[in-house]
C-alpha positions in Angstrom: 83.9 24.1 90.4 84.6 26.8 88.3 87.5 27.0 85.6 90.4 24.5 86.9 93.3 23.4 84.1 97.1 22.1 84.0 100.0 24.8 83.1 100.8 22.3 79.9 97.0 22.6 78.8 97.1 26.9 78.9 100.4 27.0 77.2 99.3 24.7 74.2 96.3 26.6 74.0 97.5 29.5 73.5 101.1 28.6 72.1 102.7 30.1 75.2 105.9 29.9 76.9 107.0 28.9 80.4 109.4 32.0 81.4 109.6 30.8 84.9 109.2 28.1 87.1 107.3 24.1 86.9 104.7 22.9 85.9 101.2 23.7 88.3 97.5 23.0 88.6 95.5 25.8 88.8 92.0 25.8 90.8 90.5 29.2 89.4 91.8 32.4 88.3 91.9 35.9 89.2 92.8 39.3 88.0 92.6 41.1 91.0 95.8 40.6 93.8 93.5 42.5 97.0 91.3 39.3 96.4 91.9 35.3 97.0 94.3 33.8 94.3 95.2 30.5 96.4 96.2 28.1 93.8 94.9 30.1 91.1 96.1 31.5 87.9 96.7 35.2 88.0 95.6 36.7 84.7 97.6 40.0 84.2 95.0 42.2 82.2 96.2 46.1 81.1 93.7 49.1 80.4 94.0 52.2 79.9 95.0 53.2 83.5 96.3 50.3 85.0 98.7 47.0 84.2 98.2 44.2 86.4 101.9 42.8 85.4 103.0 45.5 87.4 101.8 42.9 90.4 102.6 39.5 89.3 104.9 39.4 92.3 102.0 40.3 94.5 100.4 37.5 93.2 102.5 34.7 94.1 103.0 36.0 97.5 99.1 35.9 97.7 99.4 32.1 97.1 98.7 32.0 93.3 99.8 29.0 91.4 101.0 30.8 88.4 100.2 33.8 85.9 99.7 34.3 82.6 100.9 37.9 81.1 101.5 39.1 77.8 104.6 40.7 77.9 108.1 40.1 80.2 107.7 41.2 83.0 110.8 44.1 84.5 113.9 42.7 85.9 113.3 43.0 89.5 110.3 41.0 89.6 112.0 38.5 87.9 114.7 38.5 90.3 112.3 38.1 93.3 110.0 35.0 91.5 113.1 33.5 91.3 114.5 33.7 94.3 111.4 33.5 96.7 108.9 31.2 94.4 110.9 29.3 92.0 108.0 27.0 91.4 105.5 30.0 90.1 104.7 29.1 86.7 105.0 32.3 84.5 103.3 31.9 81.2 103.9 34.5 79.0 101.6 35.1 75.5 101.1 37.6 73.1 98.2 38.9 74.8 96.9 38.1 77.8 93.5 39.7 77.0 93.5 37.7 74.1 94.4 34.8 76.3 91.9 35.2 78.7 89.1 35.4 75.9 90.6 31.9 74.4 90.5 30.4 77.9 87.2 31.0 78.3 85.7 30.0 74.7 87.7 26.6 75.6 86.0 25.9 78.6 82.2 27.0 77.2 83.1 24.2 74.7 84.7 21.6 77.2 81.7 22.3 79.8 79.0 21.7 76.9 76.4 24.3 78.3 73.7 26.1 76.8 74.7 30.0 76.1 72.6 32.6 76.2 73.7 36.2 75.0 71.3 39.4 75.6 72.0 42.7 74.1 69.7 45.9 73.8 70.2 49.5 74.7 67.8 49.1 77.5 66.5 46.1 79.4 69.5 43.8 79.1 70.5 43.4 82.3 66.5 43.4 83.7 65.9 41.0 80.8 69.1 38.5 82.3 67.8 38.8 86.1 64.4 37.9 85.0 65.5 34.9 82.7 68.0 33.5 85.6 64.7 33.7 87.8 62.8 32.0 85.3 65.1 29.3 84.1 66.3 28.7 87.8 62.6 26.9 88.4 63.6 23.4 86.1 67.9 24.1 85.5 71.2 25.3 87.0 71.9 28.6 85.6 74.4 31.0 85.9 74.7 34.4 84.5 76.7 37.3 84.7 77.1 39.0 88.1 76.2 43.0 88.1 77.0 44.1 84.5 80.2 42.5 83.5 79.1 42.6 79.5 82.2 43.5 77.9 85.9 42.2 76.4 86.6 40.9 80.0 82.9 40.6 81.1 81.5 38.0 79.2 85.1 35.6 79.2 84.5 35.9 83.4 81.1 35.0 83.1 82.0 32.0 81.4 85.0 30.8 83.2 83.1 31.3 86.1 80.2 28.7 85.4 80.8 25.2 86.3 79.9 22.0 83.9 77.2 21.6 86.7 75.4 24.4 85.3 73.4 23.6 82.2 72.6 27.1 81.4 74.7 30.2 81.4 73.3 33.9 80.7 75.8 36.3 78.8 75.2 40.0 79.3 76.8 41.6 75.8 77.5 45.3 76.3 79.1 47.5 73.6 80.4 51.3 72.7 82.0 50.9 69.5 82.2 49.1 66.4 83.0 45.4 66.0 82.0 44.5 69.7 79.2 42.4 70.1 80.8 40.4 67.1 84.1 39.3 69.5 81.5 38.7 71.9 79.8 36.1 69.4 83.0 34.9 68.9 84.2 34.0 72.3 80.4 32.8 73.9 79.3 31.2 70.8 76.1 31.9 72.4 73.0 29.3 71.5 70.1 31.4 72.0 70.6 35.1 71.6 67.9 38.3 71.7 68.4 41.7 71.2 65.7 43.8 73.4 65.4 47.0 72.3 67.4 49.9 70.7 67.7 53.5 71.3 69.6 56.4 72.3 72.0 54.7 73.9 76.0 54.6 73.4 76.1 57.1 70.7 79.1 58.7 71.5 81.2 55.4 70.1 78.4 54.5 67.6 77.2 57.9 66.0 73.8 57.6 65.6 70.7 55.5 66.5 71.4 53.6 63.0 75.0 52.9 64.4 73.8 51.3 67.2 70.8 49.3 65.9 73.8 48.0 63.2 75.8 47.0 66.1 73.2 45.0 67.7 72.3 43.4 64.8 75.7 41.4 64.9 74.4 39.3 67.6 71.9 37.6 65.0 73.9 38.7 62.0 77.2 36.3 63.9 75.3 33.7 65.2 73.5 32.7 62.7 73.1 28.4 64.0 71.2 29.9 67.0 67.7 30.2 67.5 66.8 33.8 68.3 64.1 36.2 69.8 62.9 39.0 68.6 60.9 42.2 70.1 58.4 43.5 67.2 57.1 46.3 69.2 60.8 48.2 68.3 61.1 49.5 64.3 65.1 48.4 64.5 64.5 45.1 66.0 61.6 44.3 63.9 63.6 45.1 60.8 66.0 42.6 61.9 63.6 40.1 62.3 62.5 40.4 59.1 66.1 40.2 57.9 67.5 37.4 60.4 64.3 35.3 61.7 63.9 31.6 60.9 61.5 28.7 61.3 62.4 28.1 64.8 62.8 31.7 66.2 60.2 33.2 68.5 58.4 36.6 68.4 57.4 38.9 71.4 55.1 41.8 71.5 52.0 44.2 72.7 50.2 42.4 70.4 48.5 39.1 70.3 50.3 38.4 66.6 53.6 37.2 68.3 54.7 33.7 70.4 54.9 35.9 73.3 52.6 38.7 74.0 51.6 40.8 77.2 50.0 44.1 78.3 50.1 46.0 81.8 46.5 46.3 83.2 47.3 47.9 86.4 50.2 49.1 87.9 51.7 50.0 91.5 54.5 50.8 93.2 55.2 47.6 94.5 53.9 45.4 91.7 51.7 45.3 88.2 48.8 43.2 86.8 49.5 41.9 83.4 47.4 39.9 80.7 49.1 38.0 77.9 49.5 34.5 76.0 52.6 32.6 75.9 52.2 30.2 72.7 48.7 28.9 73.3 48.6 29.5 76.8 46.6 33.0 77.9 47.1 34.3 81.3 46.4 36.7 84.0 49.4 37.2 86.5 50.2 39.8 89.1 53.9 40.4 89.5 56.3 41.6 91.7 57.6 44.7 89.4 57.8 48.3 89.2 57.4 50.1 85.8 55.4 49.6 82.9 58.4 49.3 80.5 59.9 46.0 82.0 56.9 44.5 80.8 59.1 44.1 77.3 62.1 42.6 79.4 59.7 40.4 80.8 58.5 39.0 77.4 61.9 38.9 75.9 62.9 36.8 78.8 59.9 34.5 78.6 60.7 33.8 74.5 64.3 32.6 75.5 63.2 30.4 78.1 61.1 29.3 75.2 64.1 28.5 73.3 66.1 26.5 76.2 62.6 24.3 76.7 60.3 25.6 79.3 56.6 24.9 78.7 54.6 28.1 78.7 52.9 26.8 81.7 56.4 26.6 83.5 57.2 30.0 82.5 53.8 31.7 84.0 54.4 29.7 87.2 57.7 30.9 87.7 56.4 34.6 87.3 55.9 34.3 91.2 59.4 34.8 92.3 60.3 37.4 89.9 61.9 40.6 91.8 63.8 43.4 90.5 68.0 44.2 90.8 69.8 46.1 92.4 69.7 49.8 91.0 66.9 48.9 88.6 63.6 50.6 89.3 64.1 49.2 93.3 61.4 50.5 95.1 62.1 51.1 99.4 61.5 53.1 102.3 64.1 54.6 103.4 63.2 56.5 107.0 60.4 58.4 106.5 60.7 58.7 102.8 59.6 56.2 99.4 62.4 55.9 97.1 62.6 55.1 93.3 66.1 54.2 92.3 67.1 53.6 89.0 71.3 54.4 88.9 72.4 52.0 86.9 72.1 53.0 83.3 70.5 56.4 81.7 70.3 57.2 78.2 67.0 59.6 76.7 65.0 56.1 76.4 65.1 54.8 79.9 64.7 58.5 80.8 61.4 58.9 78.7 60.0 55.5 80.7 61.4 56.4 84.2 59.0 59.5 83.7 55.8 57.7 82.5 56.2 55.3 85.6 56.8 57.6 87.9 53.7 60.1 86.7 51.6 56.9 87.0 52.2 56.3 90.8 50.1 57.8 93.3 51.9 59.0 96.8 50.5 60.5 99.7 53.0 63.6 100.3 54.9 65.2 97.0 56.8 63.9 94.5 60.8 65.1 94.1 62.8 64.4 91.0 67.0 63.7 91.2 68.7 62.8 88.0 72.3 62.5 86.9 74.1 63.0 83.6 73.2 60.5 80.9 76.8 59.4 79.8 78.3 58.4 76.8 75.6 60.4 74.4 78.2 62.4 72.3 77.0 65.2 70.6 73.7 64.4 71.3 74.2 65.3 75.2 73.5 68.7 75.3 70.0 68.3 73.5 69.3 65.4 74.7 69.6 67.2 78.2 67.7 69.8 77.3 64.9 67.3 76.4 64.9 65.6 79.8 64.3 68.5 81.4 61.5 69.9 79.5 60.1 66.5 80.3 60.8 66.9 83.8 59.2 70.3 84.5 56.0 68.7 82.4 55.4 66.3 85.4 54.0 66.4 88.3 57.5 67.1 90.9 57.2 69.6 93.1 61.2 70.2 92.6 63.3 68.9 90.0 67.0 68.3 90.7 70.1 67.5 88.7 74.1 66.8 88.9 76.2 66.3 85.9 78.6 68.1 83.5 75.6 68.8 81.4 73.3 71.0 83.9 73.5 73.9 81.9 72.1 72.7 79.2 69.3 71.0 82.1 68.9 74.1 83.0 67.4 75.8 79.9 65.3 72.9 79.7 63.6 74.4 82.7 63.2 77.7 81.5 58.8 77.5 81.9 59.5 75.3 85.1 57.1 77.1 87.8 59.2 75.6 90.6 62.9 76.5 88.5 63.8 78.6 92.0 63.7 75.2 93.9 65.8 73.0 91.7 69.6 72.1 92.8 71.6 72.2 89.7 75.5 71.1 89.9 78.1 69.8 87.4 79.0 67.0 90.4 77.1 65.5 92.8 78.5 67.8 96.1 77.4 66.6 99.7 76.5 70.3 100.9 73.4 70.6 98.0 72.3 66.8 98.3 71.7 67.5 101.8 69.8 71.0 100.8 67.6 68.7 98.6 66.9 66.5 101.6 65.7 69.6 103.7 63.0 70.2 101.3 61.8 66.2 102.1 59.0 66.2 104.3 57.3 62.7 106.4 55.4 60.8 103.1 57.5 62.4 100.4 58.9 60.3 97.0 62.0 60.8 95.5 62.6 59.4 92.0 66.4 59.0 91.0 68.2 58.0 88.2 71.4 58.5 86.5 73.9 56.8 84.5 76.3 54.5 86.9 78.7 56.7 86.8 76.9 59.7 88.6 76.7 57.1 92.0 73.6 58.8 93.0 73.3 55.8 95.4 75.4 58.7 97.8 72.0 60.4 98.3 69.9 57.3 99.8 73.4 56.7 101.8 72.6 60.0 103.4 68.9 59.3 104.0 69.8 56.5 106.0 72.2 58.8 108.5 
């Protein structure tokens, strides 16, 4: 059973007031009136484009037992609650988001499960998925769903775990300075790792040095934790020299780290890796696409060591590894091979995607469909032009692009021999997608990658029609 509490407990913890109704027991929580709220505490959150305080009465109609609000409700809602739901527990605190976070932190302490915090410019979600697969062989493990990794998502992850879980894996993302520090205060992780520092979230942090400084917060503000460090990345290697302690774990492609792995052969559906975990040397075939994912596998293995798994147990668990939705998924749709990576994109992950595509042998031709790399700020123009240059030098029959930076992408295709066949647009349009589809012949492969906001999975839906 996930989070549950009594209204008196919530009021005492948050120094809140019961402004309407009676004492209630809450079996779970909810933030969306379109989902099941029966017996739950409805937490009214407020964002830039919505305010759930407007839907408290609707939550009562959905059988919620009460609501946590951060401000007074409008008079109409209050009168309707008094008339129709006199026992509905309306709890008012200073800030409902802060209240959510305090509830999550208290639940984390009450349950006593081990918490793992993972951040990084690339690889944090895949590392989380790999670690979940590895740890589940020995421990009752819960991890955040999808990319619930911000000031809402991390509390959701903690509250959705139950006292029966032994390990909880919390992905920690950020867009602006100070966010990782706050997530560490909420989750109080026992073990932490920065998977990689690269050219992501430059819009909010200004430079890769700014990104590195923010990512390092997970080590700086988790001083009593055990840590895993990537020695292959110059920024995380610097963190190792600044923050590492005796019992921490390192990983790298070289054998002088605690965990080391290298890809010796790769194909679309699998790759052959060799390496060592502490004193155990091994060779293993894993059902993973993308050579860069060996970094994520090393990070997950290092964290599994800290939790308490043996090297043998970790390697044996590799048999069940698989890729999550939207992350280097390989699939056949009709007569076409599709490689889809549509959950995150920045210059470094794009470089890895193009490198992996170059190594793949297919029966037909290769096509490339890319979308905007979001949140790059002032570097967006140069980054998209450089991306186009790299794509034009690879062996693709045609290169296509959707996104606001399409003009800069087009500039990078200046010397591309097949430029006249490229489809370029500021937005995804069905008619243009169909034009791309018409170019594909049986046995052709199309490689698709963009930031999540571009929703390029729509092209796969088109292929399935």
